[in-house]
C-alpha positions as CSV (number, residue, x, y, z in Angstrom):
1,M,42.9,-23.8,-1.1
2,T,45.3,-21.1,-0.4
3,E,44.3,-17.9,1.3
4,N,44.3,-15.9,-1.8
5,A,42.5,-18.4,-4.0
6,Q,38.9,-17.6,-4.8
7,E,36.2,-20.2,-5.1
8,P,34.5,-20.2,-8.5
9,E,31.3,-18.2,-8.6
10,A,28.1,-20.0,-9.0
11,P,26.4,-19.3,-12.3
12,Q,23.8,-16.5,-12.0
13,E,20.3,-16.6,-13.6
14,P,20.0,-14.2,-16.6
15,G,19.2,-10.7,-15.5
16,L,19.9,-11.3,-11.8
17,A,22.8,-8.8,-11.7
18,R,20.6,-6.1,-13.2
19,R,17.7,-6.8,-10.8
20,N,20.1,-6.8,-7.9
21,L,21.5,-3.4,-9.1
22,L,18.0,-2.1,-9.4
23,R,17.1,-3.3,-5.9
24,V,20.2,-1.4,-4.5
25,N,18.9,1.8,-6.1
26,D,15.2,1.2,-5.3
27,P,14.2,3.0,-2.1
28,F,11.4,0.6,-1.6
29,A,13.7,-2.4,-1.7
30,R,15.8,-1.4,1.2
31,E,15.6,-3.3,4.4
32,D,16.3,-0.2,6.5
33,Y,13.2,1.9,6.7
34,A,14.5,4.1,9.6
35,N,14.3,7.4,7.7
36,T,10.9,6.9,6.0
37,F,7.4,8.1,6.7
38,Y,6.6,4.4,7.1
39,A,8.9,4.1,10.1
40,E,8.0,7.6,11.5
41,I,4.4,6.7,12.0
42,G,5.0,3.3,13.5
43,G,5.8,0.9,10.6
44,H,3.8,-2.2,9.9
45,E,1.7,-2.0,13.1
46,A,0.4,1.5,12.2
47,F,-0.6,0.5,8.7
48,V,-2.3,-2.7,9.9
49,K,-4.3,-0.5,12.4
50,L,-5.2,2.0,9.7
51,V,-6.5,-0.7,7.4
52,D,-8.3,-2.7,10.1
53,V,-10.3,0.4,11.2
54,F,-11.0,1.3,7.6
55,Y,-12.3,-2.2,6.8
56,E,-14.4,-2.3,9.9
57,G,-16.4,0.5,8.4
58,V,-16.4,-0.9,4.9
59,A,-17.8,-4.2,6.1
60,Q,-21.0,-2.4,7.2
61,D,-21.2,0.1,4.3
62,P,-24.1,-0.6,1.9
63,V,-22.3,1.2,-1.0
64,L,-18.7,0.0,-0.6
65,R,-19.2,-3.6,0.7
66,P,-20.6,-4.8,-2.6
67,M,-17.5,-3.7,-4.4
68,Y,-15.5,-6.5,-2.7
69,P,-16.3,-9.8,-4.4
70,E,-14.7,-11.9,-1.7
71,Q,-16.9,-12.8,1.3
72,D,-13.8,-12.5,3.5
73,L,-12.3,-9.1,3.5
74,E,-8.9,-10.3,4.7
75,P,-7.3,-10.6,1.2
76,A,-8.4,-7.0,0.5
77,R,-7.0,-5.9,3.9
78,R,-3.7,-7.5,3.1
79,R,-3.5,-5.9,-0.4
80,L,-4.2,-2.4,0.9
81,T,-1.8,-2.8,3.8
82,M,1.0,-3.9,1.4
83,F,0.2,-1.1,-1.0
84,L,0.2,1.6,1.6
85,E,3.4,0.3,3.3
86,Q,5.2,0.3,0.0
87,Y,4.0,3.7,-1.0
88,W,5.2,5.2,2.3
89,G,8.7,3.7,2.2
90,G,8.2,0.2,3.7
91,P,8.7,-3.2,2.2
92,N,8.0,-3.6,-1.5
93,T,5.9,-6.7,-1.0
94,Y,3.0,-5.3,-3.0
95,S,5.0,-5.0,-6.2
96,E,6.8,-8.3,-5.7
97,E,3.4,-10.1,-5.4
98,R,1.1,-8.0,-7.6
99,G,3.3,-5.9,-10.0
100,H,2.7,-2.3,-10.6
101,P,-0.2,-0.9,-8.5
102,R,-2.2,0.4,-11.6
103,L,-4.8,1.8,-9.2
104,R,-7.1,3.3,-11.8
105,M,-7.1,0.1,-13.9
106,R,-7.8,-2.1,-10.9
107,H,-10.8,0.1,-9.9
108,V,-12.4,0.4,-13.4
109,P,-14.8,-2.6,-12.9
110,F,-16.4,-0.8,-10.0
111,K,-18.7,2.2,-10.0
112,V,-16.6,4.7,-8.1
113,N,-18.8,7.8,-8.0
114,P,-18.5,10.8,-5.6
115,E,-20.7,9.0,-3.1
116,A,-18.4,6.0,-3.0
117,R,-15.4,8.3,-2.8
118,D,-16.9,10.1,0.1
119,R,-17.8,6.9,2.0
120,W,-14.3,5.6,1.3
121,L,-12.8,8.8,2.8
122,H,-15.2,8.6,5.8
123,H,-14.0,5.1,6.7
124,M,-10.3,6.0,6.0
125,R,-10.6,9.1,8.1
126,A,-11.6,6.9,11.1
127,G,-8.5,4.8,10.4
128,V,-6.3,7.9,10.3
129,E,-7.7,9.3,13.5
130,A,-7.2,5.9,15.3
131,L,-3.4,6.3,14.7
132,H,-3.2,9.5,16.8
133,L,-0.4,10.9,14.5
134,S,1.4,14.2,14.9
135,P,-0.4,17.0,13.0
136,L,2.3,17.0,10.2
137,H,2.1,13.2,9.7
138,E,-1.7,13.2,9.8
139,A,-1.9,16.0,7.2
140,T,0.6,14.3,5.0
141,L,-1.2,11.0,5.1
142,W,-4.6,12.6,4.7
143,D,-3.5,14.7,1.7
144,Y,-2.4,11.6,-0.1
145,L,-5.6,9.7,0.7
146,E,-7.8,12.5,-0.5
147,R,-5.9,12.9,-3.7
148,A,-6.0,9.1,-4.3
149,A,-9.7,8.9,-3.6
150,H,-10.5,11.8,-6.0
151,S,-8.3,10.3,-8.7
152,L,-10.3,7.0,-8.7
153,V,-13.7,8.5,-9.4
154,N,-14.7,7.0,-12.7
155,T,-18.3,8.0,-13.0
156,F,-20.7,10.7,-11.8
157,E,-23.7,8.5,-12.2
158,D,-25.6,7.2,-9.1
C-alpha cells in the first residue's frame, strides 16, 4: 500500500457511532476523572471504604439487614460502590451493568419508613466520618446522602 492509501474500515455494528458520540459527551464515560468529586475525595478506594464501613453497620442492624435478601452482602456492597462512584463522576460501570439507577423503583419492595431511613443514615454517617474528608467535601457528600435517604421513604407505617 502506498503512504496515502487508507485501509478499508471494518463494518460497524448498527448504532455504534451514535453510542460512541454519546460516550464522548457523557461526563461519566470519561476515563480521566481528575477534576471530579470522585477524584478529589480519593477515587475508588474512598468509595470502597465508605461502603465497607456502612455495610459493617448494616450487617448488624435488625431493621436494615432483613432488607437484603442475599446472605452475602458483597453483591450489595459492589452495587452501592458502583452507584456512588458513577454519581460522583467516576466510572459508569453501574449503568453499563444495571441500566438507569431507578432508586425509588428498586426500593419499592422494601418498607422504607423513617426508622429505616434514620438507621441507614446512621450507618452511612459512620462511613463518611471514616473518610476524614475536608469540611466542604464532607458537607457535599452528606447533603446528597441525606436527600437520597429522605427521597426513598415509601411508608410511614412501623
